[in-house]
N, C-alpha and C positions, 0 to 999 in steps of 0.2 A: 687484946691488941691495943697498943697505944694509939690514941686519936691523933691523926695528922691534920692539923688545922687548914693547911693549904692544899689538901689532896683534891685533885680534879679527876673524877672517874674516867672521863673519856680520853684523857691523855696519860694518866698515871697507872691505870689498872691493866697490868700485863696479863692477868688471868680473865680477861673480859669474855673469852669464849666458853668458860666453864658453864655458864648459864644456857648455852646453846648446843650442848652435846647430847641431850636427850629431851624427849623420847626419840628413839630410833625407829624409823620405818623399816620393817623387815619383811621377810617372806610371809610370816604369819598374818600380816595385815593385807595381803593381796586378795582382791575380790575378782572373781571370774567375770570378764567383760562381755563374753560372747552373746550377741543378740540383744544387748541392752541399748536403750536409747541414750545417746550421749550428746551433750552440748559442747561443741568444739570451742576451745580458747586459743586455737591457732590464729595466726595473723600477726599484726605489728604490735610489739610491746615496746614500752620505753626502756632505755638501756643506758648503763654507764659502767665502765670499768671502775673498780674501787680498790686500788692496789694497797691502800692502807687499812682496808677493812672498816671504814668509818661507819658504814650502815649498822654494823654490830657495835662498834666502840661507842658511838654517839647515839645509838638507838634511833636512827632516822625513821625506822619502821613505825614508831609511835606517832610521828607527824605532830609533835608538840610545838605549836607556834606561840603559846603563852606560857610563861614561867609561873612558879608558885606564887609570885607576887602580883600576878595578873598583868605583867608587862610583855609586850611582843619581843621575841628574840630573833636574832639573825639566823638564817637557814643556810646550810652548806649543801643543800640538795634541792632539786626541783624535779620530782618524779615526772610530772606531766609535761615539763618543758624539755626533758632529755630527748635525745635523738630516738628515733624508732628503728628497730631492726626486726626482721621476721623471726617467728617461731613456727615450726621448727627450723633451726639453722645453726651452724657453728659460727661463733663470732669472728673466728680467724679469717674468714673469707668475706666479711662485710666491708672491712676497710684495711688497707695495707698496714696501717699502724697497729692493728690488732693481731696481725698474722702470728707473731710469736708471743703474744701476751699470755702470761701464766699467773693465775691468782684469782681472787674473788671479783665477781662482777654482779651488778644488781639489775634484775629484771622487774618491771612493774607494769601492771595493767589494771584498769577498772572493768568491772562487768556487773550487769544487772541480774538479779534473781528474784523475779516477781512472784513466783509460786510460794505458797506456804509449805515449808519443808515437812514432808511426810516420811516417816521412817528414818532412813539414813541418807546423807548426801556425801559423796566422795569426789575428791579430785583424783585424776589419774594422770601420771607422768610416764611417758614411754621410756625416757631416759634423760638424765642431766649429768653432765661431766664436771667434776667427779663427786664432790659433796654438794648436796642441795639442802639449804635451809629455807623452810616455807613459813610465810607469815600471811595471815588474813585479818584485815581490819585491825592491825596493831598487835595481834596475838601471835606469839611464836608457837607453831604447831608441831615442829619436829625436824629431824635431820635424817637424810638418806645418804648412805655411803655406797659407792659402786657406780661407775659411770656408764654402765651398759645394760642395766636391768630396770624393769618397770617397778613403780611403787604407787600405793594409794594413800591418800590422806583424808580422814573423815573431817568434814567441815560443818557438820549439822549445827552445832551449838554456836558457831561464830558467824553464820550467814546473816546478811541483811539484804534489803532490797538493792541498795547500792554498795558495792564492795571494792576494796583495794587488795589485790593480791601481789605479794612481793616474794620473789625467789632470789636467794643469793647462791649463784653457781660458782663453785671454786674448783678449778682444775689443777691446783698446785700439786706437784709431786711430793710425796712424803715417804719417809723411811719405812713406816709401819703399814703402808697401804698395800692394796692388791689391785694393780701392779705397784711395784715400788718406784724407785727414782730413775731406774735405767731400763729403757725399752728400745725397740727398733721400729717404732711407728710414730706418726705425728701426734702431738699432744693437742687435740682439738678441745675446745671448750664451749659451754653453752647448753641451752635447752634445745637439743637437736632431734628430739622425737616429739610426737604430738602431745598436747595437753587437753584434757576434757573434764567435764563434770557429768556425773550420773547419779541417779537416785535409786534406792532399793527400799522395800517395805521393812517394817520392824523386824520380821523374821525373813531371811532371804537365803538364796543359794550362794554360798561363799565360794565353793569350788566344785567342779565335776571332772572326774577322770574316767576315761573310757579307753579300753584296749582289748586286743584279742588275747585271751588267756590260753586257749587250747585250739591249735590250728586244725587238728584232725576232726574234732567235733564242732568246729566253728563256734566255739564258746566265747562269748563276749562278757567281760567283767566291767561293771560300773561302780564307782565310788562317789558319794555325795557328802559334802560337808556344809552344814548350815551356819549362819552367823546371825547375830542379833541379841537383843537384851531380854526377850520374853522366853517363856518355857517352850521347849521343843516337843512337849507331849502332844499327842493327837495330830502330829504332822507326818506326812508321807510324801515321798517323791515318786514321780512317774516318769520313766524313760520311754521315749518313743523314737522309732526309726521308720518314718512313713513308707519309704521305698520297700522296706522289708515287711511291712504290715505288722510291726512289732510294737507292743506296748506292755511294759512290765512295771509293777509296783515295787518300790524300794522302801522297806520299813526303816524308820528313823529311830535311833536309840535316844536315851536321855541326854547323851553328850552331843547330840546334834549331828551324828554321823550315821551313814547307812551304806550298805553295799549289797550287790546281788550279781548273779551270773545267769546267763541264759544262752541257748543255742539257736542258730538260724541256718537251716540247710541252704537257703537261698543266698547266703552271703558270698559276695565276690571279693577275693582278697586284693588288697592294694599291691601293685607290683611295678617294676620299672617299665614294663611294656604297657600295662594298663593301670594307671594310678587312680583307681576307683575311690571316690569319696561319697560318703553318705551324710545327709543332714541328720543330726542327732539332737533331740530336744529333751530337756529335763524340766518338768513342771513341779512346783511345790504346792501341795494341797493342805488346807486346814479345814477339817470337817467337810471335805468334799469340794471346797471352793478353791480355785486356783489363785494363789497370792503372789507367786513369782515364777519366772520362766527364763531359761537361758538356752542357747543353742550353739552348735559348732558343726563344722564340716570335717569328718573324720574318716581316715582310711584304716583298714584292719590288716595287719601283717605280723609276722613273727621274725625276729632276728636272734640268732644264737651261734655258738661255735661248736664244732665237732672236731676235736683234735686240732689240726692246723688249718682247718677250713672255717670260713665264715658262711653261714647259711641264711638266706632270705627265703622265707616261706618253705624251709626245709631243703632248699636247693643251693649248691655252692655258688657264690658270687665273688668275682674279683672286683675290687674297688678301683675303678679306672678314674682317677681323680686329679685334683689340683687344689692348692691352697688359695684362699681368697680373703683379702682384707676388706673391711667395710669402708670403702672410700671411692670417690670419683674426683677428678680435678675440679669440676664445677661445684659440687655440693659438699666436698669433704666427707665427713662421717654421716652427714644428714642425707643418706641416700634415699632415692625415690623408688617406687615400685618399678618404674621403667628402667632405672639403673640396674636393679636386681634382675629383671627379665633379660636385659642386655647381657649381663654376666652369665646367666644360665644358657642363653643362646650360644655365646662364645664357647662355653665349656662343652656343650653338646656338639659343636662343630669339631671339637678336638676328640670326640667320641667318649666324653666323660659320662659316667653315671653317678659320680660322687664328688663332693666338695668338702674340704676341711675349712670351716669358718674360723679363721684365726683373728686374734688370740684372745677373744673376749666374746660375749654374747652379741650377735648381730640383731638387728631389728626383727620383730616377730613376723614381719612380712617375708623374711628370708625363708623361714620354715613353711609358712602358709603357701608361698608360691612353689617351693620345692615339692610340697604335697601334690600340687596341681600338675607340675611338670614331670614328676617321676624321677627325682634326683635324691640320692641318699646324702645325709649330712652328718658330719662330725662337729659337735658343738662344744665349746671350750670356755673355761673361765681363765682370767689372766694371772694365774700363778706362774709367772714368767721369769726365767733366769733366776736371779736371786731376789728373795723377799725375806722378811724378818721371821724366819721359820720358828724361832724359839719363843715368839711373842704370842701368848694365848689370844690377845685381842685381834691380831692379824689372822689367826686361824678362824676366829668367829666371823670375821669379815668375809673370808674366802668361803666358809660354809654357807653363809647367808647368800652370797652371790650365786653359788651353786644351786641352792634351794630355790631362789627366785627364778633362775633359768629353767630348772626342771619343772617347777610349778607352771610357768608360762607355756612351755612347749611339750608338756606331757602327752597331749592328744595328737601330736604331729607324727604321722606315719613315716615321714622322710627322715626324722632324727633317729639314727641307729646307734650312735656312739656319744657318750658323755666323756669329755676329756677333763682331767683335773689339773693339767698343767703342761708346761713346756720347758725343756732343756734346763732342768735344775740339777745342781751338784748332789751327788749321792752321799750326803752327810746324815748323821743320826737324827738331827733335828728335822731335816727335810723328809727323811723316811717316815718319821712319826706323823708329820704334818700331812704328807700326801697319802699315807695309808688311811688316816682318819677321813680324808675327803673321799677316797675310793670306797671305803666301807659305807660312808654316808650315802653315796650315790647308789650303791647296790641295795641298801636297805630301803631307800625311798622309791627306787624304780628297778625292780628285778627283771623287767621286761626288755631292757636294753643292755648293750655292752658298755663296759667302762675301759677307758684307755688313758694314756698320757704319752706325750712325745718325749722320749728319753734320748740321752746321749750315749755314745758308744763307750765301752771300756777301752780307752786308748792304750792302756798299758798291756793288757792281755789280748787285745784285738778280738773282742767278743761282744755280742749283744748280751749285756749283763747289767742288771740294775735290781737292787733289792725290792723295788716296788713291783717288779713283774709278777710276783706271787699274788698280788692283789688286783691284777688287771685281767681282763678277758682277751684283749688284743694289745700287743706290744707295738707302740709307736716308736719308730727308729729314725732320728734325724741324723743325716750325714752329708758332708760336702766334699767327698773325695773327688779329686780332679780340680777342685777350686781352692778352698782354704788349705787343704793338704793335697798336693798334686799326685800323690802316690796311689794309683789305682790298685796296686798289689795288696795294700793294706785292706781295702774294701773286699777284695777277693778272699783274703785270708779270714776276714771277719765272717763273711757269708758262708764260707766252707767250714769254718771252725765252730760256728754257733749251732746249737742243737735245741732250739726252742720247742716246747711242747704245746705251743698255742700259736695262733696266726700272728704274723708280723706285717704291719703296714709301714712302708717307707714314707714317713709323714713329712719329711722335707729332704730335698736334694736340689742341686742346681748351681748356677753361676751367674755373674753379671753378664749382660748382653747389650753392648752399646753399638750404635751404627756410626762408624768412624767417618764416613763420607770422604774418605781419602786423606783426612787430616789425623794422622796417628801421633799420639803422644808417646814418646819413647818410654819404655819400661812400665807402661800401664797395661795390665792384663784386662781381659774381660770383653773382647769384641764379640759380636754375634756369632762369628764363625767359631771362636773358641767355645762359646756357650753350646753351640750345636754339637761340637766334637765331644764335649763333656757328657752331654745327654746321650749321645750314641754309645759311649763307653759304659755309662751307667746302665742303660737299657740292656746291653749285652750281658751284663752280670745278673740283672733281674731275671732274664729269660731262663737261666739255668738254676734258679733257686726256688724250690717248690714251696717252701713255707712262706714266701712273700705272697700275701693275698690282697695287696693293694699298694698303689703308689700315689703320692700327692706332691708333685714338684712344687718348689717354691719359686715363683708364685704365678698366678694367672696374669695379673696386671702389674706393671711398675706402679710404685706408690711413694708418697712423700714420707721422708724421715730426716730429721735434723742430724742423725748420726752419720749419714752418708754424704761426704763433702769432697769426694774425689774429682778428678779432672773431668770425667764424663758423668758422674753421678749427680752433682749439683743439687743436693738436697733430696734425691730420690734413691730408693732401692730399685736398681735396674735389673733385678733378677727375673722380672716378668717375662712370660712367654708372649705377651702382648704389650704394646706401649701404653703409657699412662692415659693417653687420650682414647684408648680402646679401638684405634683405627687400623693398626698394622700388626700382623702376626710376625714374630721373629722366626728364623729357620728352625729353632728348637721346638716350636709349637708343632711343626709338622713331623718331627721325630716322634713326639708323644702321640700324635694323631695316628701315625702308622703303627706304632707299638700297640696302641689300644685296638686298632683294627685287627691286628694279629690275635689279640686275646679274644675278641668277639668271634672270629672265625674258628678258633680252637674250641670255644664254648659250643658253637653251632655244630661242630663236627663230632665231638665226643661228650657234650653235655656238661663239661666241667671247665673251670678256668685253666689257663696255661700254668 
């Protein structure tokens, strides 16, 4: 390459990001956190938007104040002088001027680590939207993609007593990302879930998976994976469930993996009526000495299909549900445990036993609290509408997000369905893409059901999608009465379709605004129209036996820059409850009454309506 004598790297190098695309933090780097002592890094961090990406371009993270000639240089940053904002939080709600900001922003904080590192030390991020580049003491450690899943970063070799941690969070929409450039929810940015540090020994328990393998014999299966740099020889894991007086040795093979199965007659199954959880511990022993230990609270249940039925612990269950976004007006996407409990309480008031967590992985608290509350969950990755289905890198991104979600929530009894996407066009590229994801989900976790929210065949008026052959449950999104006012089409679809597996109406609904006597001419979507649409929909559901669940869109109104109508004003107002969560709309009670009917039917003859 010809030498350019006046080339200035930080203003002329258009390929400046090439050095910051790897290593990638992926599902394989995840370390099971349960029961470990963590040092929280939550709190106030220094922060600045960086719309020109100068932290990368000019290498601010090196903090070089003296040039090669020994002279002081001017600085365009001041990490410790920047404003402070809270972590976890979304930057959009910190200041009005950040509300619609999209792009890179720099987080910085100092922390002390006075202990001598023993074994391995990791950073744990609950989630950063969307790309996260992590630097410690001037060293670039790697990149994570995917704005809703956790990741770990080993920092052992870079730790000092006094440390500078920098994270560049970038929520910019990109053509090849998952999701892509066009969605129907708000584009929140920032470090919006907790950050912590934890240590593990040289050889440690990297993962533990526990589930009910055989319901009739109450057979529990446990799988353990070790991590570390030493030999795995002479190591053994011991699983114990104190309440069941169980303790079982799990032999570890040379590759650091072990598994075992055992039965317990005393086991009480997790159910909607009695969401029983057990404390499960796994200890790692080396020549009889305990060197590592993790624990979790786990419920044991089975979920399967039988023809058109969904079975929970061998008994038919109708999924009385609603869809739910991860958002509140006060916290945006950085929801609290109290926000989640409030949502679950409202869902139960509507007689729900099921929630579809749309359209991306929600915080791990969602499934942990659902385990406690006895609520079934559909969890999803954001393969939403159109993405770059022909791009192999996009497929890798989607597979990794799916693997990170399944790894995190494998032990959660409440999670019964993995969903691989929502409302995608039935093209050849999409079919290959989604089939690959569905097969990956089944291979990783055969103990759960796999689904996707599919669109109707509007030409032939049938529930028909090539992906159905790879799904356990067919998700069907439809908005008859709203986007298409002709209910007869929905009637024809439901009567003309002959699925051989369960169908869940994974979305339906309509806008619902309260006009307060001020009606805008030619604008549809009043709460009364919403109620009428729900009544007509429910009437058709009642007479369709293969429908085994419904999830109206959506439980609460929520922010989205796509909705700018006279009454929408930046919100999707299809909620059954207002965005402030204070008022139920009339359609809420339509669903509450319908679900009450389903409950009575189940009580009378033991099966769903």
